[in-house]
TORKOL-4160 file (C-alpha; in steps of 0.2 Angstrom, whole numbers, padded with zeros to 4 digits, m for minus):
224
<pt num="1" X="0000" Y="0000" Z="0000"/>
<pt num="2" X="0006" Y="0017" Z="m0004"/>
<pt num="3" X="0007" Y="0030" Z="0010"/>
<pt num="4" X="0002" Y="0048" Z="0004"/>
<pt num="5" X="0000" Y="0063" Z="0015"/>
<pt num="6" X="0003" Y="0082" Z="0015"/>
<pt num="7" X="0001" Y="0097" Z="0026"/>
<pt num="8" X="m0011" Y="0111" Z="0023"/>
<pt num="9" X="m0008" Y="0125" Z="0010"/>
<pt num="10" X="m0009" Y="0138" Z="0024"/>
<pt num="11" X="0008" Y="0134" Z="0030"/>
<pt num="12" X="0019" Y="0133" Z="0014"/>
<pt num="13" X="0035" Y="0133" Z="0024"/>
<pt num="14" X="0031" Y="0116" Z="0031"/>
<pt num="15" X="0039" Y="0101" Z="0023"/>
<pt num="16" X="0026" Y="0091" Z="0014"/>
<pt num="17" X="0026" Y="0072" Z="0012"/>
<pt num="18" X="0020" Y="0069" Z="m0006"/>
<pt num="19" X="0022" Y="0050" Z="m0006"/>
<pt num="20" X="0031" Y="0035" Z="0002"/>
<pt num="21" X="0030" Y="0017" Z="0000"/>
<pt num="22" X="0027" Y="0015" Z="0019"/>
<pt num="23" X="0029" Y="0024" Z="0036"/>
<pt num="24" X="0034" Y="0018" Z="0053"/>
<pt num="25" X="0041" Y="0024" Z="0069"/>
<pt num="26" X="0055" Y="0019" Z="0081"/>
<pt num="27" X="0054" Y="0031" Z="0096"/>
<pt num="28" X="0068" Y="0022" Z="0105"/>
<pt num="29" X="0081" Y="0025" Z="0092"/>
<pt num="30" X="0073" Y="0040" Z="0082"/>
<pt num="31" X="0062" Y="0050" Z="0094"/>
<pt num="32" X="0050" Y="0061" Z="0085"/>
<pt num="33" X="0053" Y="0054" Z="0068"/>
<pt num="34" X="0042" Y="0047" Z="0055"/>
<pt num="35" X="0052" Y="0034" Z="0046"/>
<pt num="36" X="0047" Y="0035" Z="0027"/>
<pt num="37" X="0053" Y="0020" Z="0016"/>
<pt num="38" X="0053" Y="0015" Z="m0002"/>
<pt num="39" X="0042" Y="0000" Z="m0006"/>
<pt num="40" X="0042" Y="m0008" Z="m0023"/>
<pt num="41" X="0044" Y="0006" Z="m0035"/>
<pt num="42" X="0037" Y="0019" Z="m0024"/>
<pt num="43" X="0051" Y="0031" Z="m0017"/>
<pt num="44" X="0050" Y="0044" Z="m0004"/>
<pt num="45" X="0045" Y="0061" Z="m0011"/>
<pt num="46" X="0046" Y="0077" Z="0000"/>
<pt num="47" X="0042" Y="0094" Z="m0006"/>
<pt num="48" X="0047" Y="0111" Z="0001"/>
<pt num="49" X="0044" Y="0128" Z="m0007"/>
<pt num="50" X="0047" Y="0122" Z="m0025"/>
<pt num="51" X="0061" Y="0109" Z="m0020"/>
<pt num="52" X="0057" Y="0091" Z="m0023"/>
<pt num="53" X="0068" Y="0078" Z="m0013"/>
<pt num="54" X="0067" Y="0060" Z="m0018"/>
<pt num="55" X="0075" Y="0046" Z="m0008"/>
<pt num="56" X="0074" Y="0027" Z="m0003"/>
<pt num="57" X="0074" Y="0031" Z="0016"/>
<pt num="58" X="0070" Y="0047" Z="0025"/>
<pt num="59" X="0069" Y="0051" Z="0044"/>
<pt num="60" X="0057" Y="0065" Z="0044"/>
<pt num="61" X="0055" Y="0076" Z="0060"/>
<pt num="62" X="0039" Y="0086" Z="0058"/>
<pt num="63" X="0040" Y="0096" Z="0074"/>
<pt num="64" X="0057" Y="0102" Z="0069"/>
<pt num="65" X="0053" Y="0104" Z="0050"/>
<pt num="66" X="0068" Y="0094" Z="0047"/>
<pt num="67" X="0073" Y="0077" Z="0038"/>
<pt num="68" X="0088" Y="0066" Z="0035"/>
<pt num="69" X="0087" Y="0056" Z="0018"/>
<pt num="70" X="0098" Y="0043" Z="0011"/>
<pt num="71" X="0098" Y="0031" Z="m0004"/>
<pt num="72" X="0099" Y="0038" Z="m0022"/>
<pt num="73" X="0095" Y="0055" Z="m0015"/>
<pt num="74" X="0089" Y="0067" Z="m0029"/>
<pt num="75" X="0086" Y="0086" Z="m0025"/>
<pt num="76" X="0078" Y="0096" Z="m0039"/>
<pt num="77" X="0072" Y="0114" Z="m0039"/>
<pt num="78" X="0062" Y="0118" Z="m0055"/>
<pt num="79" X="0072" Y="0116" Z="m0071"/>
<pt num="80" X="0087" Y="0126" Z="m0065"/>
<pt num="81" X="0095" Y="0115" Z="m0052"/>
<pt num="82" X="0097" Y="0096" Z="m0050"/>
<pt num="83" X="0108" Y="0088" Z="m0037"/>
<pt num="84" X="0111" Y="0070" Z="m0033"/>
<pt num="85" X="0120" Y="0063" Z="m0018"/>
<pt num="86" X="0121" Y="0048" Z="m0006"/>
<pt num="87" X="0115" Y="0057" Z="0010"/>
<pt num="88" X="0106" Y="0074" Z="0013"/>
<pt num="89" X="0100" Y="0084" Z="0028"/>
<pt num="90" X="0088" Y="0098" Z="0026"/>
<pt num="91" X="0081" Y="0111" Z="0038"/>
<pt num="92" X="0065" Y="0118" Z="0032"/>
<pt num="93" X="0066" Y="0133" Z="0044"/>
<pt num="94" X="0083" Y="0138" Z="0037"/>
<pt num="95" X="0080" Y="0132" Z="0020"/>
<pt num="96" X="0098" Y="0124" Z="0021"/>
<pt num="97" X="0103" Y="0108" Z="0014"/>
<pt num="98" X="0119" Y="0098" Z="0017"/>
<pt num="99" X="0123" Y="0085" Z="0005"/>
<pt num="100" X="0138" Y="0072" Z="0005"/>
<pt num="101" X="0144" Y="0057" Z="m0003"/>
<pt num="102" X="0147" Y="0058" Z="m0022"/>
<pt num="103" X="0138" Y="0075" Z="m0024"/>
<pt num="104" X="0134" Y="0080" Z="m0041"/>
<pt num="105" X="0126" Y="0097" Z="m0045"/>
<pt num="106" X="0119" Y="0100" Z="m0062"/>
<pt num="107" X="0115" Y="0117" Z="m0069"/>
<pt num="108" X="0111" Y="0123" Z="m0087"/>
<pt num="109" X="0128" Y="0131" Z="m0088"/>
<pt num="110" X="0140" Y="0120" Z="m0078"/>
<pt num="111" X="0141" Y="0104" Z="m0067"/>
<pt num="112" X="0150" Y="0102" Z="m0050"/>
<pt num="113" X="0157" Y="0087" Z="m0042"/>
<pt num="114" X="0162" Y="0087" Z="m0024"/>
<pt num="115" X="0161" Y="0076" Z="m0008"/>
<pt num="116" X="0151" Y="0088" Z="0003"/>
<pt num="117" X="0140" Y="0103" Z="m0003"/>
<pt num="118" X="0130" Y="0116" Z="0007"/>
<pt num="119" X="0115" Y="0123" Z="m0002"/>
<pt num="120" X="0108" Y="0139" Z="0005"/>
<pt num="121" X="0092" Y="0142" Z="m0003"/>
<pt num="122" X="0088" Y="0159" Z="0006"/>
<pt num="123" X="0104" Y="0167" Z="m0001"/>
<pt num="124" X="0104" Y="0157" Z="m0017"/>
<pt num="125" X="0121" Y="0150" Z="m0016"/>
<pt num="126" X="0130" Y="0133" Z="m0014"/>
<pt num="127" X="0147" Y="0131" Z="m0006"/>
<pt num="128" X="0160" Y="0117" Z="m0003"/>
<pt num="129" X="0175" Y="0116" Z="0008"/>
<pt num="130" X="0182" Y="0100" Z="0000"/>
<pt num="131" X="0190" Y="0097" Z="m0016"/>
<pt num="132" X="0178" Y="0102" Z="m0030"/>
<pt num="133" X="0178" Y="0099" Z="m0049"/>
<pt num="134" X="0168" Y="0110" Z="m0061"/>
<pt num="135" X="0165" Y="0104" Z="m0079"/>
<pt num="136" X="0158" Y="0113" Z="m0094"/>
<pt num="137" X="0159" Y="0109" Z="m0113"/>
<pt num="138" X="0177" Y="0114" Z="m0115"/>
<pt num="139" X="0186" Y="0116" Z="m0098"/>
<pt num="140" X="0189" Y="0107" Z="m0081"/>
<pt num="141" X="0191" Y="0118" Z="m0066"/>
<pt num="142" X="0197" Y="0112" Z="m0049"/>
<pt num="143" X="0199" Y="0120" Z="m0032"/>
<pt num="144" X="0199" Y="0116" Z="m0013"/>
<pt num="145" X="0185" Y="0128" Z="m0009"/>
<pt num="146" X="0171" Y="0136" Z="m0019"/>
<pt num="147" X="0155" Y="0146" Z="m0018"/>
<pt num="148" X="0142" Y="0146" Z="m0032"/>
<pt num="149" X="0131" Y="0162" Z="m0032"/>
<pt num="150" X="0116" Y="0155" Z="m0042"/>
<pt num="151" X="0107" Y="0172" Z="m0045"/>
<pt num="152" X="0123" Y="0179" Z="m0052"/>
<pt num="153" X="0128" Y="0163" Z="m0061"/>
<pt num="154" X="0145" Y="0166" Z="m0053"/>
<pt num="155" X="0158" Y="0154" Z="m0045"/>
<pt num="156" X="0171" Y="0160" Z="m0033"/>
<pt num="157" X="0185" Y="0147" Z="m0032"/>
<pt num="158" X="0198" Y="0148" Z="m0018"/>
<pt num="159" X="0214" Y="0139" Z="m0014"/>
<pt num="160" X="0224" Y="0129" Z="m0027"/>
<pt num="161" X="0213" Y="0134" Z="m0042"/>
<pt num="162" X="0216" Y="0126" Z="m0059"/>
<pt num="163" X="0208" Y="0127" Z="m0076"/>
<pt num="164" X="0213" Y="0115" Z="m0089"/>
<pt num="165" X="0208" Y="0119" Z="m0107"/>
<pt num="166" X="0214" Y="0112" Z="m0123"/>
<pt num="167" X="0220" Y="0130" Z="m0128"/>
<pt num="168" X="0227" Y="0136" Z="m0111"/>
<pt num="169" X="0230" Y="0132" Z="m0092"/>
<pt num="170" X="0227" Y="0143" Z="m0077"/>
<pt num="171" X="0232" Y="0142" Z="m0059"/>
<pt num="172" X="0227" Y="0155" Z="m0046"/>
<pt num="173" X="0225" Y="0158" Z="m0028"/>
<pt num="174" X="0207" Y="0165" Z="m0031"/>
<pt num="175" X="0196" Y="0166" Z="m0046"/>
<pt num="176" X="0179" Y="0173" Z="m0049"/>
<pt num="177" X="0171" Y="0165" Z="m0064"/>
<pt num="178" X="0155" Y="0171" Z="m0073"/>
<pt num="179" X="0148" Y="0156" Z="m0082"/>
<pt num="180" X="0137" Y="0165" Z="m0095"/>
<pt num="181" X="0151" Y="0177" Z="m0101"/>
<pt num="182" X="0165" Y="0165" Z="m0098"/>
<pt num="183" X="0175" Y="0179" Z="m0090"/>
<pt num="184" X="0187" Y="0177" Z="m0075"/>
<pt num="185" X="0193" Y="0189" Z="m0062"/>
<pt num="186" X="0210" Y="0185" Z="m0054"/>
<pt num="187" X="0215" Y="0188" Z="m0036"/>
<pt num="188" X="0232" Y="0183" Z="m0029"/>
<pt num="189" X="0247" Y="0175" Z="m0039"/>
<pt num="190" X="0240" Y="0169" Z="m0055"/>
<pt num="191" X="0248" Y="0160" Z="m0070"/>
<pt num="192" X="0240" Y="0158" Z="m0088"/>
<pt num="193" X="0249" Y="0147" Z="m0100"/>
<pt num="194" X="0244" Y="0146" Z="m0118"/>
<pt num="195" X="0251" Y="0139" Z="m0134"/>
<pt num="196" X="0263" Y="0154" Z="m0138"/>
<pt num="197" X="0262" Y="0164" Z="m0122"/>
<pt num="198" X="0263" Y="0164" Z="m0103"/>
<pt num="199" X="0257" Y="0177" Z="m0091"/>
<pt num="200" X="0259" Y="0180" Z="m0073"/>
<pt num="201" X="0250" Y="0193" Z="m0062"/>
<pt num="202" X="0243" Y="0196" Z="m0045"/>
<pt num="203" X="0227" Y="0204" Z="m0050"/>
<pt num="204" X="0218" Y="0204" Z="m0067"/>
<pt num="205" X="0204" Y="0200" Z="m0078"/>
<pt num="206" X="0203" Y="0187" Z="m0092"/>
<pt num="207" X="0191" Y="0183" Z="m0106"/>
<pt num="208" X="0193" Y="0164" Z="m0108"/>
<pt num="209" X="0184" Y="0164" Z="m0125"/>
<pt num="210" X="0194" Y="0178" Z="m0133"/>
<pt num="211" X="0210" Y="0173" Z="m0123"/>
<pt num="212" X="0212" Y="0192" Z="m0119"/>
<pt num="213" X="0214" Y="0201" Z="m0103"/>
<pt num="214" X="0220" Y="0215" Z="m0092"/>
<pt num="215" X="0233" Y="0211" Z="m0080"/>
<pt num="216" X="0239" Y="0221" Z="m0065"/>
<pt num="217" X="0251" Y="0220" Z="m0050"/>
<pt num="218" X="0268" Y="0213" Z="m0054"/>
<pt num="219" X="0261" Y="0208" Z="m0072"/>
<pt num="220" X="0273" Y="0199" Z="m0083"/>
<pt num="221" X="0269" Y="0193" Z="m0101"/>
<pt num="222" X="0280" Y="0183" Z="m0112"/>
<pt num="223" X="0273" Y="0181" Z="m0130"/>
<pt num="224" X="0279" Y="0170" Z="m0143"/>
């Protein structure tokens, strides 16, 4: 039997249970939790303010407006954001999600892979403090820490930043990257190496498509 329930429309900030294969409780081990489970092909579906979260097993704490999900977790927000992971915790009051274990964030402009990702829906940003890999059609970018500002479509990469592209390589201490325009703002010691040039600067701007830029502070350019 499929378990289906929801909360009233008068409280849109409350997490809604859309469906589950079954529901149980274990007050000794999980006090206050509704344990929602997958049964047959019916997975657990929770909804909160436009975000749909699917999983195989969820510990939902209605009084706290909080849940823990695991098992092929999928977090989607409209057509603009899709995130898969092994485990996810979500606070409906703070609209904050913490995902870990093979995290893969998909956006129309770029994809992100990391081990642990924090998703702040209030401020429309995602950030990681573990090694992250960003992939688009042409380039691969890695960094130790990063923040993605979803409204601005901007990434801020911090610590050991590297861009690998068939036409050039970039290493930097910090780099702000705008995905729509493919432009980067450079902060700290930075090297850009192309087929017939190499550049060093400690502050600058670089158009990755045109391979042109403006370099400041101890800038050195060796061309051909």
